Backbone as JSON, one array per atom type, in Angstrom:
{
  "sequence": "MVTTLKTTPPAAPAKAAAAAPAKLAAPAKVAAPAKKVAPKPALKKVVKKAAPRTKAPVKKAAIAAVKAVPAKTATAKPVKEKKPKLVRDSFTIPKAEYSVLAELKQRGGKLGSPVKKSELLRAGIKALAAMADSAFVAALKAVPAVKTGRPAKD",
  "N": [[66.81, -14.32, 15.71], [68.45, -13.23, 12.89], [71.28, -11.57, 11.85], [72.89, -9.92, 9.22], [76.1, -9.1, 8.09], [77.66, -6.73, 6.05], [80.46, -7.24, 4.12], [83.63, -6.16, 2.93], [84.81, -6.67, -0.38], [87.41, -9.06, -1.21], [90.82, -7.98, -1.34], [91.89, -6.4, -4.29], [93.91, -7.57, -7.05], [97.39, -6.79, -7.34], [97.88, -5.2, -9.59], [95.55, -3.74, -9.97], [95.59, -2.25, -7.66], [97.84, -0.72, -8.08], [97.08, 0.87, -10.18], [95.21, 2.62, -9.11], [96.34, 4.37, -6.86], [95.57, 6.41, -5.16], [93.2, 5.91, -3.9], [91.89, 4.85, -0.88], [91.28, 2.02, 1.09], [87.99, 1.57, 2.05], [86.54, 1.65, 5.3], [84.98, -1.22, 6.71], [81.48, -1.38, 6.42], [78.94, -1.58, 8.77], [75.92, -3.12, 8.74], [72.72, -1.89, 9.74], [70.82, -3.43, 12.3], [68.18, -5.5, 11.22], [64.76, -4.56, 11.36], [62.39, -6.05, 13.45], [59.62, -7.45, 12.16], [56.36, -8.04, 12.8], [54.42, -10.7, 11.71], [51.41, -10.3, 9.84], [48.26, -11.16, 11.13], [46.34, -13.76, 9.72], [43.32, -13.13, 8.03], [40.21, -14.2, 9.12], [37.53, -15.71, 7.57], [34.21, -15.23, 8.25], [31.57, -17.26, 8.24], [28.2, -17.25, 8.08], [25.75, -19.41, 9.14], [22.73, -20.43, 7.71], [19.64, -19.87, 9.33], [17.52, -22.32, 10.74], [14.53, -23.2, 9.01], [12.1, -23.38, 10.46], [10.08, -21.73, 11.29], [8.6, -20.77, 9.17], [6.09, -22.03, 8.34], [4.48, -21.15, 10.46], [4.41, -18.38, 10.09], [3.05, -18.21, 7.63], [0.61, -19.18, 8.43], [-0.14, -17.21, 10.24], [-0.38, -15.02, 8.55], [-2.5, -15.85, 6.97], [-4.48, -15.88, 8.93], [-4.68, -13.17, 9.54], [-5.62, -12.17, 7.15], [-8.11, -13.32, 7.19], [-9.48, -11.87, 9.08], [-12.27, -9.8, 9.69], [-13.11, -6.81, 7.85], [-14.14, -4.78, 9.43], [-12.84, -4.56, 11.88], [-10.33, -3.65, 11.24], [-8.69, -0.57, 11.03], [-8.75, 2.05, 8.79], [-6.24, 4.2, 7.55], [-6.45, 7.72, 7.29], [-6.27, 9.34, 4.13], [-3.51, 11.28, 3.4], [-3.44, 14.6, 2.46], [-1.56, 16.18, -0.06], [0.42, 19.02, 0.46], [-0.04, 22.09, -1.24], [2.36, 23.48, -3.51], [4.01, 26.41, -2.63], [4.19, 29.81, -3.75], [6.17, 32.65, -3.76], [5.65, 36.08, -4.14], [5.78, 39.51, -5.22], [4.11, 42.68, -5.31], [2.77, 45.81, -6.49], [0.58, 48.07, -4.93], [-2.03, 50.46, -4.65], [-2.17, 52.84, -1.91], [-4.7, 53.37, -0.81], [-6.23, 51.12, -1.5], [-4.76, 49.23, -0.17], [-5.27, 49.88, 2.46], [-7.89, 49.06, 2.56], [-7.58, 46.34, 2.7], [-6.7, 46.08, 5.38], [-9.02, 46.91, 6.71], [-10.79, 44.88, 5.95], [-9.58, 42.73, 7.21], [-10.03, 43.39, 9.9], [-12.8, 43.3, 9.9], [-13.24, 40.56, 9.4], [-12.2, 39.53, 11.79], [-14.02, 40.58, 13.69], [-16.27, 39.19, 12.99], [-15.7, 36.75, 13.94], [-13.9, 35.23, 12.57], [-10.8, 35.27, 12.21], [-8.45, 36.58, 9.86], [-5.8, 36.49, 7.45], [-3.78, 38.72, 5.43], [-2.91, 37.5, 3.06], [-4.74, 35.43, 2.87], [-7.08, 36.87, 2.42], [-6.54, 37.95, -0.12], [-6.37, 35.59, -1.61], [-9.01, 34.68, -1.31], [-10.31, 36.67, -2.69], [-9.36, 36.18, -5.27], [-10.52, 33.7, -5.75], [-13.2, 34.49, -5.72], [-13.25, 36.16, -7.97], [-12.68, 34.26, -9.93], [-14.99, 32.74, -9.85], [-16.9, 34.39, -10.91], [-19.16, 35.44, -13.53], [-18.37, 35.99, -17.01], [-19.04, 38.63, -17.89], [-19.36, 40.04, -15.45], [-16.81, 39.73, -14.43], [-15.22, 41.17, -16.27], [-16.27, 43.71, -15.81], [-15.45, 44.11, -13.16], [-12.68, 44.18, -13.5], [-12.42, 46.51, -15.05], [-13.1, 48.39, -13.2], [-10.92, 48.71, -11.64], [-8.15, 50.79, -11.51], [-5.23, 51.03, -13.63], [-1.89, 50.54, -12.52], [1.42, 51.85, -12.14], [4.07, 49.63, -12.56], [6.59, 48.21, -10.4], [8.86, 49.37, -7.8], [7.63, 51.84, -5.55], [8.44, 55.39, -5.44], [10.53, 56.74, -2.86], [9.09, 58.51, -0.16]],
  "CA": [[67.01, -13.21, 14.8], [69.72, -13.38, 12.19], [71.72, -10.31, 11.24], [73.97, -10.14, 8.26], [77.02, -7.97, 8.0], [78.28, -6.58, 4.74], [81.93, -7.22, 4.19], [84.25, -5.63, 1.71], [85.36, -7.77, -1.19], [88.84, -9.26, -0.97], [91.67, -6.99, -1.99], [92.11, -6.64, -5.71], [95.3, -7.89, -7.33], [98.35, -5.68, -7.26], [97.76, -4.33, -10.75], [94.44, -2.8, -9.73], [96.02, -1.35, -6.6], [98.82, 0.19, -8.65], [96.4, 1.79, -11.09], [94.51, 3.64, -8.33], [97.0, 4.44, -5.56], [95.0, 7.46, -4.32], [92.04, 5.4, -3.17], [92.16, 4.05, 0.29], [90.23, 1.04, 1.33], [86.97, 2.09, 2.96], [86.31, 0.73, 6.41], [83.82, -2.09, 6.53], [80.24, -0.82, 6.95], [78.13, -2.54, 9.5], [74.51, -2.87, 8.45], [71.87, -1.75, 10.91], [70.06, -4.66, 12.49], [66.86, -5.45, 10.59], [63.66, -4.43, 12.33], [61.58, -7.24, 13.54], [58.27, -7.16, 11.71], [55.46, -9.11, 13.19], [53.57, -11.09, 10.58], [50.0, -9.94, 10.02], [47.44, -12.36, 11.31], [45.48, -14.07, 8.57], [41.92, -12.79, 8.29], [39.33, -15.36, 9.07], [36.23, -15.43, 6.98], [33.14, -15.72, 9.09], [30.46, -17.74, 7.42], [27.01, -17.44, 8.91], [24.91, -20.48, 8.66], [21.32, -20.05, 7.62], [18.83, -20.35, 10.44], [16.56, -23.33, 10.3], [13.28, -22.6, 8.52], [10.98, -24.01, 11.13], [9.03, -20.75, 11.58], [7.89, -20.39, 7.95], [4.67, -22.4, 8.36], [3.78, -20.32, 11.43], [4.19, -17.09, 9.46], [2.0, -18.36, 6.64], [-0.64, -19.33, 9.15], [-0.48, -15.91, 10.81], [-0.83, -14.17, 7.45], [-3.83, -16.33, 6.6], [-5.39, -15.46, 9.99], [-4.87, -11.73, 9.4], [-6.49, -11.97, 5.99], [-9.44, -13.79, 7.53], [-10.12, -10.93, 10.01], [-13.2, -8.94, 8.97], [-12.64, -5.44, 7.59], [-14.67, -3.85, 10.43], [-11.88, -4.36, 12.96], [-9.16, -2.94, 10.72], [-8.94, 0.87, 10.86], [-8.06, 2.59, 7.63], [-5.62, 5.49, 7.8], [-6.95, 8.74, 6.35], [-5.32, 9.69, 3.09], [-2.93, 12.59, 3.67], [-3.42, 15.47, 1.29], [-0.27, 16.83, -0.27], [0.33, 20.47, 0.53], [0.31, 22.69, -2.53], [3.63, 24.2, -3.53], [3.76, 27.83, -2.45], [4.97, 30.73, -4.57], [6.3, 33.97, -3.13], [5.64, 37.1, -5.17], [5.56, 40.84, -4.67], [3.36, 43.51, -6.24], [2.53, 47.19, -6.06], [-0.85, 48.31, -4.72], [-2.26, 51.82, -4.11], [-2.31, 52.89, -0.46], [-6.12, 53.32, -0.46], [-6.66, 49.72, -1.59], [-4.04, 48.49, 0.87], [-6.0, 50.12, 3.72], [-9.1, 48.24, 2.51], [-7.18, 45.02, 3.21], [-6.69, 46.17, 6.84], [-10.43, 46.97, 7.16], [-11.37, 43.55, 5.77], [-9.01, 41.89, 8.27], [-10.76, 43.71, 11.13], [-14.16, 42.82, 9.71], [-13.21, 39.11, 9.61], [-11.99, 39.29, 13.22], [-15.28, 40.89, 14.4], [-17.24, 38.14, 12.65], [-15.24, 35.5, 14.56], [-13.05, 34.48, 11.65], [-9.58, 36.06, 11.94], [-7.94, 36.29, 8.53], [-4.53, 37.12, 7.08], [-3.84, 39.45, 4.14], [-2.78, 36.55, 1.95], [-6.01, 34.71, 2.76], [-8.03, 37.79, 1.78], [-6.22, 38.01, -1.55], [-6.75, 34.32, -2.22], [-10.47, 34.63, -1.37], [-10.67, 37.56, -3.79], [-9.05, 35.48, -6.52], [-11.57, 32.68, -5.94], [-14.44, 35.19, -6.06], [-13.13, 36.58, -9.37], [-12.75, 33.08, -10.79], [-16.36, 32.24, -9.86], [-17.78, 35.36, -11.59], [-19.46, 35.29, -14.95], [-17.44, 36.79, -17.82], [-19.42, 40.05, -17.91], [-19.06, 40.6, -14.12], [-15.36, 39.74, -14.31], [-14.71, 42.3, -17.06], [-16.69, 44.93, -15.11], [-14.58, 44.26, -11.97], [-11.35, 44.58, -13.98], [-12.48, 47.9, -15.5], [-13.25, 49.25, -12.02], [-9.59, 48.86, -10.99], [-7.24, 51.55, -12.38], [-3.9, 50.46, -13.84], [-0.84, 51.15, -11.69], [2.77, 51.67, -12.65], [4.72, 48.53, -11.85], [7.9, 48.52, -9.81], [8.84, 49.93, -6.44], [7.28, 53.26, -5.54], [9.51, 56.3, -5.0], [10.51, 56.99, -1.41], [8.52, 59.83, 0.2]],
  "C": [[68.4, -13.34, 14.2], [70.07, -12.04, 11.58], [72.86, -10.63, 10.31], [74.82, -8.89, 8.19], [77.59, -7.93, 6.59], [79.78, -6.52, 4.93], [82.46, -6.69, 2.88], [84.8, -6.79, 0.91], [86.85, -7.92, -0.92], [89.66, -8.27, -1.79], [91.93, -7.39, -3.43], [93.58, -6.99, -5.93], [96.17, -6.63, -7.35], [98.24, -4.74, -8.42], [96.66, -3.31, -10.53], [94.84, -1.81, -8.66], [97.01, -0.33, -7.13], [98.15, 1.22, -9.53], [95.71, 2.9, -10.31], [95.15, 3.74, -6.96], [96.33, 5.46, -4.64], [93.84, 6.95, -3.49], [92.5, 4.58, -1.99], [91.01, 3.07, 0.49], [89.27, 1.61, 2.36], [86.78, 1.11, 4.09], [85.02, -0.07, 6.17], [82.59, -1.45, 7.18], [79.45, -1.92, 7.63], [76.67, -2.19, 9.23], [73.73, -2.78, 9.74], [71.06, -3.03, 11.07], [68.66, -4.49, 11.88], [65.78, -5.38, 11.66], [62.82, -5.69, 12.29], [60.15, -6.86, 13.18], [57.39, -8.34, 12.06], [54.59, -9.48, 11.99], [52.12, -10.75, 10.88], [49.19, -11.21, 10.19], [46.54, -12.56, 10.1], [44.04, -13.76, 8.95], [41.07, -14.05, 8.15], [38.01, -14.93, 8.46], [35.17, -16.06, 7.87], [31.97, -16.09, 8.18], [29.29, -17.98, 8.35], [26.17, -18.55, 8.3], [23.46, -20.01, 8.68], [20.56, -20.67, 8.79], [17.86, -21.41, 9.92], [15.21, -22.68, 9.98], [12.06, -23.24, 9.18], [9.82, -23.05, 11.35], [8.2, -20.39, 10.35], [6.43, -20.82, 7.97], [3.87, -21.56, 9.35], [3.46, -18.97, 10.83], [3.06, -17.16, 8.44], [0.65, -18.48, 7.31], [-1.09, -18.0, 9.74], [-0.99, -14.97, 9.73], [-2.24, -14.57, 7.03], [-4.86, -15.88, 7.64], [-5.69, -13.97, 9.89], [-5.8, -11.44, 8.23], [-7.92, -12.37, 6.3], [-10.18, -12.83, 8.46], [-11.06, -10.03, 9.22], [-12.68, -7.52, 8.88], [-13.11, -4.46, 8.64], [-13.65, -3.57, 11.53], [-10.65, -3.6, 12.5], [-9.53, -1.47, 10.52], [-8.11, 1.36, 9.7], [-7.48, 3.95, 7.96], [-6.18, 6.51, 6.81], [-5.85, 9.11, 5.35], [-4.83, 11.11, 3.34], [-2.91, 13.4, 2.38], [-2.04, 16.1, 1.16], [-0.48, 18.33, -0.23], [0.7, 21.06, -0.82], [1.63, 23.44, -2.43], [3.33, 25.69, -3.5], [4.7, 28.66, -3.33], [5.0, 32.07, -3.87], [6.43, 34.99, -4.25], [5.49, 38.46, -4.49], [4.87, 41.68, -5.74], [3.19, 44.9, -5.65], [1.03, 47.41, -5.99], [-1.01, 49.74, -4.19], [-2.55, 51.78, -2.61], [-3.78, 52.77, -0.04], [-6.63, 51.88, -0.5], [-5.97, 48.86, -0.54], [-4.74, 48.67, 2.21], [-7.31, 49.33, 3.75], [-8.79, 46.83, 3.01], [-7.2, 45.02, 4.74], [-8.11, 46.19, 7.38], [-11.09, 45.6, 7.05], [-10.83, 42.56, 6.81], [-9.76, 42.11, 9.57], [-12.18, 43.17, 11.06], [-14.23, 41.3, 9.93], [-13.03, 38.76, 11.08], [-13.25, 39.53, 14.02], [-16.32, 39.8, 14.16], [-16.8, 36.77, 13.2], [-14.4, 34.64, 13.64], [-11.81, 35.3, 11.32], [-8.95, 35.62, 10.62], [-6.64, 37.04, 8.29], [-4.71, 37.81, 5.74], [-3.79, 38.48, 2.96], [-4.06, 35.75, 1.75], [-7.08, 35.56, 2.11], [-7.79, 37.85, 0.27], [-6.62, 36.72, -2.26], [-8.26, 34.17, -2.32], [-10.97, 35.52, -2.51], [-10.44, 36.91, -5.14], [-10.12, 34.42, -6.81], [-12.89, 33.33, -6.33], [-14.4, 35.65, -7.52], [-13.26, 35.39, -10.32], [-14.17, 32.54, -10.9], [-17.32, 33.16, -10.61], [-18.04, 34.96, -13.04], [-18.54, 36.23, -15.72], [-17.77, 38.28, -17.79], [-19.1, 40.72, -16.57], [-17.55, 40.69, -13.92], [-14.76, 40.92, -15.05], [-15.07, 43.61, -16.39], [-15.79, 45.17, -13.89], [-13.19, 44.7, -12.4], [-11.33, 46.04, -14.42], [-12.59, 48.86, -14.33], [-11.91, 49.5, -11.32], [-8.68, 49.61, -11.95], [-5.89, 50.84, -12.5], [-2.87, 51.22, -13.0], [0.51, 50.9, -12.35], [3.45, 50.59, -11.85], [6.08, 48.97, -11.32], [7.75, 49.08, -8.41], [8.49, 51.4, -6.49], [8.46, 54.11, -5.05], [9.39, 56.54, -3.51], [9.97, 58.38, -1.14], [9.33, 60.53, 1.23]]
}
């Protein structure tokens, strides 16, 4: 380890000393020893060699054998149906018609087919869609119009 010390320059000639008599010569500053820095190790590049291609003919033979297998032994996966996107909505319904939903739920349970309110509404929509135009208009006229929005608190 080599350390270097800073030294002051040699004294200036007498003329310079006479021009600035108020300045005193500063004591020599000693530089702090330099920190020893370890050199960073050089990064080695790792080069992977390609594996020998001795297995390629075996793979081709295996693929050919799989293709030769009759279709009876291969089991086909059933096609998964995509679930329909659901929509959440709210509506106002008269209390008398809402109680009919509860009665229909009980009726479905007694018949061995428990049902939810949403399923009842969806079944009703399908029944309306299957009706002829004249029956559909008659069913719509049988339902009184209701004021939309939230009902007043009782």
